[in-house]
C-alpha positions in Angstrom: 0.0 0.2 0.0 1.4 3.4 -1.0 0.5 7.0 0.7 1.2 10.1 -1.6 3.7 12.3 -0.1 0.8 15.3 0.2 -1.5 12.9 2.3 1.3 12.0 4.6 2.3 15.6 5.4 -1.3 16.7 6.2 -1.7 13.9 8.7 1.6 15.0 10.4 0.3 18.6 10.7 -2.8 17.9 12.3 -0.7 15.7 15.0 2.2 18.3 15.7 -0.1 21.5 15.7 -1.7 20.5 18.9 1.5 19.7 20.8 3.1 22.9 19.9 0.2 25.0 21.1 0.2 23.3 24.4 3.9 23.9 24.7 3.5 27.6 23.8 0.7 28.0 26.2 2.4 26.4 28.9 5.4 28.6 28.6 3.5 32.1 28.4 1.6 30.9 31.7 4.7 30.1 33.5 6.1 33.6 32.8 3.0 35.9 33.6 1.1 33.8 36.1 -2.2 32.2 36.1 -4.0 34.9 37.3 -2.7 37.7 35.3 -2.9 35.5 32.2 -6.8 35.0 33.0 -7.0 38.9 33.4 -5.7 39.6 30.2 -7.2 36.9 28.3 -10.7 37.9 29.6 -10.2 41.8 28.1 -13.5 41.1 25.7 -15.5 39.3 28.2 -15.9 39.3 32.2 -13.1 37.8 34.2 -14.6 35.4 37.0 -12.3 37.4 39.4 -13.4 40.7 38.0 -15.9 41.6 40.9 -13.2 40.3 43.4 -10.5 42.8 41.9 -13.1 45.8 42.1 -13.9 45.2 45.7 -10.8 44.3 47.1 -8.2 45.8 45.1 -9.2 49.4 44.1 -7.9 52.1 45.9 -10.0 54.8 47.6 -9.8 58.4 47.2 -11.2 61.2 49.4 -11.2 64.8 48.9 -10.4 66.5 52.2 -11.3 70.1 51.5 -11.8 72.8 48.8 -10.5 76.2 49.5 -11.1 79.2 47.0 -8.9 82.0 46.0 -10.3 84.1 48.8 -9.1 81.4 51.5 -12.8 80.5 52.1 -13.7 76.9 52.9 -16.4 75.7 50.0 -18.6 72.9 50.8 -19.7 70.4 47.9 -22.5 71.9 45.7 -21.6 75.1 47.2 -20.7 78.6 45.6 -17.9 80.8 45.6 -16.9 84.5 44.2 -13.6 83.3 43.1 -12.3 81.7 40.1 -9.7 79.8 41.6 -10.0 76.6 43.7 -7.4 74.5 45.7 -8.2 70.7 46.5 -6.7 68.6 49.1 -7.1 64.9 48.7 -5.7 61.8 49.8 -5.9 58.0 48.9 -5.7 54.8 50.6 -5.4 51.1 49.3 -7.4 48.2 50.9 -4.3 45.8 50.1 -1.9 47.9 51.8 -0.3 48.9 48.5 1.3 52.2 48.4 -0.6 54.7 46.3 1.6 55.7 43.4 -0.1 59.2 42.1 -3.1 60.7 41.7 -5.2 61.8 38.6 -7.7 64.7 38.3 -10.4 65.6 35.8 -12.3 68.8 35.5 -15.5 69.0 33.6 -15.4 65.7 32.0 -12.2 66.4 30.5 -9.4 63.5 30.4 -7.7 62.4 33.6 -4.2 63.8 34.0 -1.6 63.5 36.8 -2.0 66.0 39.5 -0.9 66.9 43.2 -3.1 67.5 46.2 -3.4 71.2 47.0 -2.5 72.6 43.2 -4.6 75.3 42.3 -7.4 75.1 39.7 -8.4 78.3 37.8 -12.0 78.2 36.0 -14.4 80.7 34.4 -17.6 81.5 35.9 -20.3 78.8 35.9 -20.8 75.3 37.3 -17.9 73.1 37.6 -17.2 69.2 38.6 -13.7 68.3 39.8 -12.9 64.6 40.0 -9.7 62.8 41.2 -8.6 59.1 41.8 -5.8 57.6 42.9 -3.6 54.7 41.5 -1.3 52.2 43.7 1.8 50.6 42.5 0.3 47.8 41.1 -1.3 50.1 38.5 -4.9 49.5 39.8 -6.8 52.8 39.8 -9.6 54.0 42.0 -12.7 52.6 40.0 -14.9 55.5 41.9 -13.2 58.9 41.9 -14.1 61.3 44.3 -16.1 64.0 42.7 -16.9 67.8 43.8 -19.1 70.1 42.4 -19.2 73.9 42.6 -20.8 77.3 41.0 -18.4 80.0 40.5 -19.9 83.5 40.5 -17.3 86.3 40.1 -19.7 88.8 38.5 -21.3 91.7 40.6 -25.3 91.6 40.4 -26.8 94.8 38.6 -29.2 96.9 40.4 -32.0 99.1 38.9 -34.2 101.9 40.4 -37.4 101.3 38.4 -39.4 104.3 39.7 -39.6 107.3 42.2 -43.1 108.3 43.7 -43.1 111.3 46.0 -45.9 111.8 49.0 -48.1 113.5 46.5 -48.2 110.2 44.4 -46.3 112.2 41.5 -43.8 109.9 39.7 -40.6 112.0 39.8 -37.9 111.5 37.1 -34.0 111.6 38.1 -32.9 115.3 38.6 -36.4 116.3 38.6 -38.4 118.3 41.7 -40.9 117.7 44.2 -43.0 119.7 46.5 -43.2 116.6 48.9 -40.8 115.8 51.6 -41.3 112.1 51.3 -40.2 109.4 48.3 -41.0 106.0 47.6 -38.4 104.0 45.8 -39.2 100.6 43.8 -35.8 99.0 42.8 -34.6 95.5 41.6 -31.5 93.4 41.2 -30.0 91.1 38.6 -27.4 88.5 39.0 -26.2 87.2 35.7 -23.5 85.0 37.5 -26.4 82.6 38.7 -26.3 82.5 42.3 -28.9 85.0 42.9 -29.3 88.5 44.7 -29.0 88.1 48.7 -30.1 91.4 49.7 -30.2 95.3 48.6 -28.2 98.3 50.6 -29.6 101.9 50.4 -28.1 105.3 51.5 -29.4 108.9 51.2 -26.9 111.8 50.9 -23.9 109.6 51.0 -24.8 108.4 54.4 -23.7 104.7 55.5 -25.3 102.0 53.3 -27.7 100.0 55.4 -29.8 96.8 54.5 -33.3 97.7 52.8 -35.8 96.5 50.8 -38.1 97.5 48.0 -40.1 99.4 48.1 -38.1 101.7 50.4 -40.0 104.9 51.6 -38.6 108.0 52.9 -41.2 109.5 55.4 -41.9 113.2 55.8 -38.7 114.1 57.1 -36.7 115.0 53.9 -35.7 118.8 54.2 -36.0 121.2 51.2 -32.9 120.9 49.1 -31.4 118.4 46.8 -30.9 114.7 47.8 -29.3 111.6 46.0 -30.6 108.0 46.8 -28.2 105.1 46.2 -29.1 101.5 46.1 -26.8 98.4 45.7 -27.2 94.8 45.5 -25.3 92.0 47.0 -25.3 88.3 45.7 -25.2 85.1 47.8 -21.3 84.7 47.4 -20.5 88.4 48.6 -20.3 90.2 45.1 -21.5 93.8 45.5 -22.5 96.3 42.7 -19.3 98.5 42.2 -21.6 101.1 40.8 -24.7 101.6 42.8 -27.7 102.8 40.9 -28.1 106.3 41.8 -31.3 108.9 42.0 -31.0 112.8 42.4 -34.2 115.1 43.2 -34.7 118.3 44.9 -37.4 118.8 47.4 -38.8 122.5 47.4 -41.9 122.9 49.7 -41.4 126.9 49.9 -43.7 128.7 47.4 -41.9 131.5 45.3 -42.4 135.1 46.1 -43.7 137.4 43.0 -43.2 141.1 43.0 -45.0 143.7 40.5 -42.2 146.1 40.1 -43.6 148.8 37.8 -47.0 149.8 36.6 -47.3 152.5 33.6 -50.4 153.4 32.0 -51.1 154.0 28.3 -49.8 157.6 28.8 -46.5 156.3 30.0 -47.0 157.6 33.6 -46.1 155.6 36.5 -49.2 154.4 38.3 -48.8 153.5 42.1 -51.2 150.9 43.9 -54.6 152.2 44.7 -54.0 155.2 42.4 -56.4 156.1 39.4 -55.5 156.8 35.9 -57.3 158.3 32.7 -55.9 155.7 30.5 -58.0 152.5 29.5 -54.6 150.4 28.9 -51.7 149.5 31.5 -48.4 147.6 31.5 -47.6 145.4 34.2 -43.6 144.6 34.9 -43.1 141.6 37.6 -40.4 139.3 38.9 -40.5 136.4 41.3 -37.8 134.8 43.8 -37.7 131.2 44.6 -35.8 130.5 47.7 -36.9 127.0 48.5 -35.3 123.9 47.2 -31.5 124.1 46.2 -29.6 125.4 49.3 -32.0 128.6 49.4 -31.3 129.1 45.9 -34.6 127.4 44.9 -35.6 125.1 42.2 -36.3 128.3 39.7 -39.2 129.9 38.5 -41.0 128.0 35.8 -43.6 130.6 34.6 -46.0 133.0 35.9 -49.9 133.2 36.0 -52.0 136.4 36.0 -55.7 137.5 36.4 -57.9 140.5 36.3 -60.8 141.3 38.5 -60.7 137.8 40.1 -61.1 136.1 37.1 -59.3 132.4 36.1 -55.5 132.5 36.5 -53.7 132.0 33.0 -50.0 131.9 31.8 -48.6 135.3 31.4 -45.1 136.9 31.0 -43.6 140.4 31.9 -44.3 142.8 30.9 
């Protein structure tokens, strides 16, 4: 009986291949160890010891403190007026293996090697910091420590919405009022997002004090020019650098009017209570306003005249 050479070689191939494979497998196993081989071999599946590795070998990372650029301690989910933050953190290993290094991530970016108490600078807004430790066996913390906070370094804006005097008249800034009382309605807007905490008011450059809208000055204002200022403070301590301002003049003293000269149609001067043969007469008159602006008054707006107790109408001199 004869075998062809081709058939003979193929039979040897199927016998030798399993022997070579077993020898290579044993050699690789002896080098890297059975546990490591199983871990690497099951990259695309689930290793039987994977849960054991997660529970027993993963280091644990803790954020000890968070201090902003103003040296204030910030709590998790808190807020700050500073754009910088310093995190102190530490790590321990359940198996007693020394921690090799830490890795940090900010706002979902890739983890990079970092050191405890290094300063992080961020823009206004809400941010999330995460840190994980890695031991000398190159096992990383599977549950990084996380810290979330909001940065608001922008002061709030304040607006005076209306000013109404004691006579229920709406007064414009730099306007005049006959009333010694005034009611201000104001509001504040915080674009940084932490919200307005309170308002502070002052009158005529006095000390700022906490106030609420509407704010009413009772009948205590003296005649003269007054300035009301209002500023807002947000929940992280930012204060409006330029308070909203309103200036107005109180004048409760009537102006005085004087008839200076009376001349009839014959161009003769007529005194009060005298007679004239002319049917025409010319009056020259003036006024003085002592109220309001430091006894200089708010000024004369116009004159009104009447004859024989008729209705007063606007008039000019002469």
